[in-house]
N, C-alpha and C positions, 0 to 999 in steps of 0.2 A: 726581616719585613717588619717594618714600623706599623703599628696599628693605632688608630685613635679610639675613642671610647666606643663608638658604633661600628667599626670596621676599619679597613685600610685606609690610609689618607690619600694614596694616590693609586686608584684602581687599576689604570692602564698599566703603570709600572710593575704591580703586583701581578697582573695577568700575564704580562710578558715574562716575568721571572718564573712563574709557574709552567709556562709553555717551554721555556728554555729548559728547566729541569725535565720535563717530561720528554723532551727530544733527546737530551743527553742521555737518557734511560732506554731510547730506542722505540718509544711509544709513537705511533703515528707516522713511522717512516715505511716506505714502500721498498719492497726487494728490487722492483725495476724502476728504472728512471721513467718518470712521466713524460708523455709526449708534450712538446710545447704548444701552448694554446695560441691559436691564430687571432689576431685583433678582429674585430667586428667587421672592419671594412674589407677584410680579405675572404671572409666566408660567402659561399655562393647564397644568392637571395633565394627565400623560400618560393618555390614556384607553384604552390597550390595547396590544396587541403592535405594536411600531413605530410607535406613534401612528396606526394607521390606523383606530381606533375599535372594533376587534374584540378581544375578549378572546382571550388566548393559547389557552384550552382549546377555544374555537370555532374558532379558526383551525387548529389541529393535529388536532382530534378530530371536528370538525363535518362536515357534508355537503359534498360536492364543489361548489364554487360554479357550475361549468360545467354542472351538471345532466346530465352524461353519465354513466350508470350502467353502460355497457357495459364490461366488462374485457377486456383482452387475453388470449386463451387460445392459449398456444404450441400448435404442432402437435405430434402424437406423434413421439417420437424414433425414428429408424430402429433396427431391431433389432440386437443385438449380433452380430458375426460369429461363425460357428460355429468353434470352436477345432479346429485340424488335429492331426494325429498328433505333429508335431514340439513343440507346445505341452505335450502330455502327457508327452513324454519329458523336456523341460526341468523340468517339475514333479516328475517323478519324482527326477530328479538332485537337485534342490533339497531335496526332503522326506528322501531318504536321507542328504545330506549333513548336515542339521540333526539327524536322528535319531543319526547317528554321532557327532556332537559333543556332543550333549546327553545322550543315553542310550545309551553305548556297550555297556552289558551287556545291552540288550534284545535284540541280534542274537547275542549270546554272544560278543563280541569284547572283547579287553581295550583299555584306553585307548591303550596303545603302538601297536596297530595301527589302532584306529578313528579317532583324531585324524588322522593323515595321510590316511586314506581319505575321511573327512569333508571335509576341507579340498580335496582332489582333486575330490570329487563336486560341492562348491559352485562351485569354479573352472570345472569342466565346464559346469555349469548356466549361469553367467554367460557363458562363452564362447559357448554356444549361443544364448543370448538375443541376444549382440551380433551374432552372424552371421545371425540372422533379421530383423535391423533392414533395412529397405528403403532402398536408395541410389537416387537418381535419380527420373526421372519414372515414372508408372504405366505398365502395359502398354498399348501401342497409341497412346500419346500422341506428339504430333508434338514433337520437341525444339526446332523453330524457331519455335514459337508463342509463346515468352515466358513469363511468370509465369502459374501456374495456381493457382486458389484451390481 
């Protein structure tokens, strides 16, 4: 194998040489004779989606082949829980904080006083929300029963 400064001079000839050496050692040879490959003209044309004989439109948009026309109807969701007094207080602090930060002149306050009050109001709303997050098992649950769904 003749090599130049950066690699073989004739890459194709070097590759053919390597492949011939590997074939001589038996690498890449199959135990069975491979079946002859048919030319493209002799192959049967693809008749549809994935060769199944059905056109793509009929497969995707046609009737259900199982013939089952019943559809799953999910049950009605449970009603939303009624908001408690604490939720209204949090919402009030949040709205007041936004009003003080966005439109401080609506309440007749200057921006010097409204900005810290707005930030304090938003911080209070966030703190109250975090305090309302339930930790632990629901009321009346036995802590020794394991995971609850």
